[in-house]
C-alpha positions in Angstrom: -31.5 -7.4 2.5 -28.8 -10.1 1.6 -25.2 -10.4 0.7 -23.0 -12.3 -1.6 -20.8 -14.8 0.1 -18.9 -15.5 -3.0 -17.1 -13.6 -6.0 -17.3 -14.8 -9.3 -19.6 -15.5 -12.4 -22.7 -17.2 -11.5 -25.0 -19.1 -13.9 -28.6 -18.9 -13.4 -31.9 -19.1 -15.4 -31.8 -15.3 -15.9 -28.1 -15.8 -17.5 -24.7 -15.0 -16.1 -24.0 -12.6 -13.3 -20.9 -11.4 -11.9 -21.0 -11.2 -8.1 -18.6 -9.6 -5.5 -18.2 -10.8 -2.0 -20.4 -8.5 0.0 -22.6 -7.2 -2.8 -26.2 -6.7 -1.7 -29.3 -7.5 -3.3 -32.8 -7.3 -2.5 -34.6 -10.3 -0.9 -37.1 -11.0 -3.5 -34.4 -10.8 -6.4 -34.9 -13.8 -8.6 -31.0 -14.8 -8.2 -31.5 -14.5 -4.3 -34.5 -16.6 -4.5 -33.1 -19.5 -6.8 -29.4 -19.5 -5.3 -29.9 -18.9 -1.6 -26.8 -20.8 -0.9 -24.7 -17.6 -2.2 -26.3 -15.2 0.1 -26.2 -14.4 3.8 -28.4 -12.1 5.8 -25.4 -10.7 7.5 -23.2 -7.7 6.1 -19.9 -9.1 5.8 -18.1 -5.6 6.7 -15.8 -3.6 4.4 -13.3 -5.4 2.4 -10.9 -2.3 2.7 -10.2 -1.6 6.2 -8.5 1.7 7.0 -5.1 1.7 9.0 -4.3 4.2 11.4 -1.8 6.7 9.8 1.6 7.0 11.3 3.0 10.4 11.8 5.1 11.8 8.9 8.8 12.9 9.8 9.7 16.0 8.5 12.8 15.8 6.2 14.2 19.2 7.3 14.7 20.4 10.5 13.2 23.2 12.0 15.2 26.5 13.2 17.3 25.7 16.3 16.2 22.0 16.4 19.0 19.6 17.2 18.9 16.2 15.8 20.8 13.0 16.8 23.0 11.9 14.0 24.1 8.2 13.9 27.8 7.7 14.6 29.9 6.1 11.4 30.6 2.6 12.2 33.8 0.7 11.4 34.1 0.7 7.5 35.9 2.5 4.8 38.0 5.4 6.5 37.3 8.8 5.2 39.5 10.3 2.5 41.8 12.8 3.8 43.1 15.6 1.4 46.3 17.3 1.5 45.9 21.0 0.6 49.6 21.1 -0.8 48.4 18.6 -3.7 46.7 19.7 -6.9 43.0 18.3 -6.7 43.1 17.7 -10.4 46.1 16.1 -12.3 46.8 17.9 -15.4 48.4 16.2 -18.4 50.5 18.2 -20.9 50.3 17.4 -24.6 53.6 16.7 -26.3 
């Protein structure tokens, strides 16, 4: 078994063939015999490798769970609401 070392369109006496890196072919395939420079006997391995999954943080807290909340840094001060003032200003039509 041979494995392609290149990706792309390859012209040869049998026409044009699209190869992908790592694609396998039998040792007696005409393209392998005609263009041995494009092939290797070693399997190059997977192109897409799996990564270790990171644990997923839950968005909601469980009952009784206490979470640390970051302190507010310096910045815009919070608005203070005076309960004596109306929340919405009304305008009378004249």
